[in-house]
C-alpha positions in Angstrom: -73.1 21.3 -18.0 -75.7 23.4 -16.9 -78.4 24.4 -20.2 -78.7 27.9 -20.6 -81.6 29.7 -21.2 -81.8 32.6 -24.2 -84.2 35.5 -25.0 -86.4 34.6 -28.6 -83.9 37.5 -29.7 -80.4 36.4 -28.4 -81.6 32.5 -29.7 -82.4 33.8 -33.4 -79.3 36.1 -33.3 -76.9 32.9 -32.7 -78.7 30.7 -35.2 -77.9 33.5 -37.4 -74.7 33.8 -36.5 -74.1 29.8 -37.5 -75.9 30.6 -40.4 -73.7 33.2 -41.7 -70.4 32.0 -43.3 -68.0 34.7 -42.5 -68.8 35.0 -38.5 -66.6 32.4 -37.7 -67.8 30.2 -33.9 -65.3 32.3 -31.9 -67.1 35.9 -32.5 -69.9 33.6 -31.1 -68.2 32.7 -27.8 -67.4 36.4 -27.7 -71.0 37.5 -28.2 -72.4 34.5 -26.1 -69.8 32.7 -24.2 -71.2 29.7 -26.0 -67.7 27.1 -27.7 -68.2 25.7 -31.4 -70.5 22.6 -29.3 -72.5 24.0 -27.5 -73.7 26.2 -30.8 -73.9 22.8 -32.3 -76.6 21.7 -29.6 -78.5 25.4 -29.9 -78.9 24.1 -33.7 -80.0 20.8 -32.9 -82.3 22.2 -30.8 -84.1 24.7 -32.4 -83.8 23.3 -36.5 -85.9 20.5 -38.2 -83.1 18.2 -38.8 -82.6 19.1 -42.6 -82.2 22.2 -41.8 -79.2 21.0 -39.0 -77.7 18.6 -41.7 -77.5 21.3 -44.2 -76.1 23.3 -42.1 -73.6 21.0 -40.1 -72.3 20.1 -44.1 -72.0 24.0 -44.8 -70.5 24.9 -41.6 -67.6 22.1 -42.2 -66.7 23.2 -45.7 -66.5 26.7 -44.6 -62.7 27.3 -43.5 -63.6 30.9 -42.8 -65.8 29.2 -39.6 -62.6 28.6 -37.5 -60.4 31.5 -38.0 -57.0 28.9 -37.0 -58.3 27.8 -40.7 -59.5 31.8 -42.0 -57.0 33.1 -44.7 -55.2 35.9 -43.2 -56.5 38.6 -45.1 -60.0 37.9 -44.1 -59.7 40.3 -41.1 -63.3 41.3 -40.2 -66.6 39.3 -38.7 -68.6 41.3 -40.8 -69.0 42.2 -44.1 -67.7 45.8 -44.7 -70.8 46.9 -46.0 -72.7 46.4 -43.0 -73.0 49.3 -41.0 -72.8 48.9 -37.7 -74.9 49.0 -34.9 -74.5 49.9 -31.1 -75.1 48.2 -28.1 -74.1 44.9 -29.2 -70.7 43.5 -28.7 -70.1 42.8 -32.2 -71.6 44.7 -34.7 -73.8 43.0 -36.8 -77.4 43.6 -39.6 -79.8 45.4 -39.4 
């Protein structure tokens, strides 16, 4: 698999989305075309080892990180109180 290059802004957004409990891996796939395993590799390369371990433990425990495990009542990628930003495939926080 070829290593993809991301701008600092995109890389920061990928990491932010991966840390967010409500954002499923499928949302990252839609926006950045990265599978869950590719997100894990990005996180491993860009976080300190202790931060990566904390993230992996957290992502593993949070059942809403995967759409198939998500409760049917949770039907959005973001909090309802977040405002939408134009020019992005998925609305995100300012």
